[in-house]
GULO-831708 format. One record per residue (C-alpha): x, y, z; residue in three letters. Coordinates in nm, 3 decimals. Layout:
BEGIN
+---------+---------+---------+-----+
|       X |       Y |       Z |   r |
+---------+---------+---------+-----+
|       X |       Y |       Z | ala |
...
+---------+---------+---------+-----+
END
This chain:
BEGIN
+---------+---------+---------+-----+
|       X |       Y |       Z |   r |
+---------+---------+---------+-----+
|  -5.473 |  -3.774 |  -4.065 | met |
|  -5.372 |  -4.096 |  -4.254 | lys |
|  -5.648 |  -4.343 |  -4.266 | gln |
|  -5.487 |  -4.633 |  -4.097 | asn |
|  -5.248 |  -4.435 |  -3.862 | lys |
|  -5.279 |  -4.509 |  -3.478 | tyr |
|  -5.433 |  -4.247 |  -3.273 | asn |
|  -5.357 |  -4.293 |  -2.899 | pro |
|  -5.638 |  -4.054 |  -2.805 | asn |
|  -5.889 |  -4.290 |  -2.963 | phe |
|  -5.774 |  -4.616 |  -2.832 | his |
|  -6.058 |  -4.841 |  -2.781 | ser |
|  -5.925 |  -4.954 |  -2.433 | gly |
|  -5.974 |  -4.597 |  -2.307 | leu |
|  -6.364 |  -4.638 |  -2.366 | phe |
|  -6.408 |  -4.886 |  -2.076 | arg |
|  -6.709 |  -4.763 |  -1.901 | asn |
|  -7.067 |  -4.872 |  -2.024 | arg |
|  -7.315 |  -4.582 |  -2.012 | ile |
|  -7.679 |  -4.549 |  -2.122 | ser |
|  -7.838 |  -4.242 |  -2.263 | ile |
|  -8.206 |  -4.202 |  -2.166 | val |
|  -8.481 |  -3.962 |  -2.232 | glu |
|  -8.708 |  -3.894 |  -1.950 | met |
|  -9.068 |  -3.894 |  -2.087 | val |
|  -9.397 |  -3.829 |  -1.900 | asp |
|  -9.648 |  -4.110 |  -1.930 | glu |
|  -9.980 |  -4.189 |  -1.751 | pro |
|  -9.981 |  -4.471 |  -1.485 | asp |
| -10.277 |  -4.708 |  -1.429 | glu |
| -10.487 |  -4.436 |  -1.240 | ile |
| -10.395 |  -4.152 |  -1.480 | gly |
| -10.120 |  -3.969 |  -1.298 | asn |
|  -9.826 |  -3.847 |  -1.486 | gln |
|  -9.518 |  -4.023 |  -1.397 | ile |
|  -9.163 |  -3.973 |  -1.533 | glu |
|  -9.049 |  -4.273 |  -1.709 | val |
|  -8.692 |  -4.352 |  -1.856 | glu |
|  -8.686 |  -4.424 |  -2.234 | arg |
|  -8.346 |  -4.573 |  -2.370 | pro |
|  -8.195 |  -4.387 |  -2.653 | val |
|  -7.842 |  -4.546 |  -2.691 | lys |
|  -7.598 |  -4.761 |  -2.480 | gln |
|  -7.229 |  -4.661 |  -2.555 | ala |
|  -6.881 |  -4.712 |  -2.424 | trp |
|  -6.736 |  -4.398 |  -2.286 | ala |
|  -6.425 |  -4.247 |  -2.109 | met |
|  -6.523 |  -4.065 |  -1.769 | ile |
|  -6.329 |  -3.781 |  -1.646 | lys |
|  -6.380 |  -3.551 |  -1.358 | thr |
|  -6.353 |  -3.173 |  -1.444 | leu |
|  -6.050 |  -3.004 |  -1.302 | lys |
|  -6.101 |  -2.715 |  -1.089 | gly |
|  -6.013 |  -2.464 |  -1.374 | ser |
|  -6.283 |  -2.627 |  -1.590 | glu |
|  -6.561 |  -2.587 |  -1.330 | tyr |
|  -6.592 |  -2.210 |  -1.427 | phe |
|  -6.604 |  -2.311 |  -1.796 | lys |
|  -6.897 |  -2.563 |  -1.734 | ala |
|  -7.075 |  -2.280 |  -1.541 | ser |
|  -7.075 |  -2.508 |  -1.229 | ser |
|  -7.062 |  -2.450 |  -0.850 | val |
|  -6.757 |  -2.626 |  -0.671 | arg |
|  -6.977 |  -2.823 |  -0.446 | gly |
|  -7.139 |  -3.013 |  -0.760 | glu |
|  -6.997 |  -3.324 |  -0.925 | arg |
|  -6.936 |  -3.232 |  -1.273 | thr |
|  -6.834 |  -3.509 |  -1.536 | tyr |
|  -6.713 |  -3.527 |  -1.877 | arg |
|  -6.831 |  -3.837 |  -2.068 | phe |
|  -6.644 |  -3.906 |  -2.421 | ile |
|  -6.818 |  -4.146 |  -2.638 | thr |
|  -6.796 |  -4.236 |  -2.982 | his |
|  -6.971 |  -4.003 |  -3.218 | tyr |
|  -7.369 |  -4.045 |  -3.223 | thr |
|  -7.623 |  -3.796 |  -3.372 | glu |
|  -7.925 |  -3.698 |  -3.193 | gly |
|  -7.816 |  -3.678 |  -2.825 | ile |
|  -7.930 |  -3.349 |  -2.668 | thr |
|  -7.899 |  -3.169 |  -2.340 | asn |
|  -8.262 |  -3.270 |  -2.247 | lys |
|  -8.151 |  -3.647 |  -2.210 | met |
|  -7.974 |  -3.812 |  -1.910 | val |
|  -7.679 |  -4.003 |  -1.887 | val |
|  -7.715 |  -4.335 |  -1.660 | lys |
|  -7.392 |  -4.492 |  -1.533 | tyr |
|  -7.353 |  -4.744 |  -1.256 | asp |
|  -7.702 |  -4.669 |  -1.112 | gly |
|  -7.667 |  -4.307 |  -1.100 | arg |
|  -7.803 |  -4.040 |  -1.298 | leu |
|  -7.627 |  -3.742 |  -1.469 | phe |
|  -7.803 |  -3.438 |  -1.611 | asp |
|  -7.638 |  -3.310 |  -1.928 | ile |
|  -7.594 |  -2.936 |  -1.854 | ile |
|  -7.496 |  -2.832 |  -2.203 | glu |
|  -7.522 |  -2.952 |  -2.579 | pro |
|  -7.287 |  -3.219 |  -2.659 | pro |
|  -6.981 |  -3.121 |  -2.844 | ile |
|  -6.872 |  -3.294 |  -3.163 | asn |
|  -6.491 |  -3.293 |  -3.094 | asp |
|  -6.296 |  -3.103 |  -3.365 | asp |
|  -6.595 |  -3.130 |  -3.606 | glu |
|  -6.458 |  -3.481 |  -3.710 | met |
|  -6.768 |  -3.704 |  -3.634 | asn |
|  -6.523 |  -3.935 |  -3.420 | his |
|  -6.592 |  -3.859 |  -3.058 | thr |
|  -6.871 |  -3.660 |  -2.880 | leu |
|  -6.799 |  -3.494 |  -2.545 | thr |
|  -7.093 |  -3.485 |  -2.303 | ile |
|  -7.054 |  -3.254 |  -1.985 | ile |
|  -7.298 |  -3.367 |  -1.712 | ala |
|  -7.378 |  -3.282 |  -1.348 | lys |
|  -7.470 |  -3.575 |  -1.104 | glu |
|  -7.806 |  -3.595 |  -0.937 | arg |
|  -7.787 |  -3.590 |  -0.564 | val |
+---------+---------+---------+-----+
END
């Protein structure tokens, strides 16, 4: 691909949803109990897409669960032990994030909404 060629799949207007990727860590509270605390890792702009019926089986999901695909600009260090936070909701990453086409342009995160 030419360096300055327009790519409609990477148009910045498509990345219009602000998400936060957080890591859940256990920390002691004031009386010594372990509580789960969010530690921010990254804030990013993302495309959010729901998975189609045929993609439910690929994501190893049950139809009753809400599974989403978050596409963000490429970032290293995101693992499936982290959580996506969007619009006050939490989504568990259910498989390791995918570097699309191994080009370090976009990253696809498949996540299931916590209910």
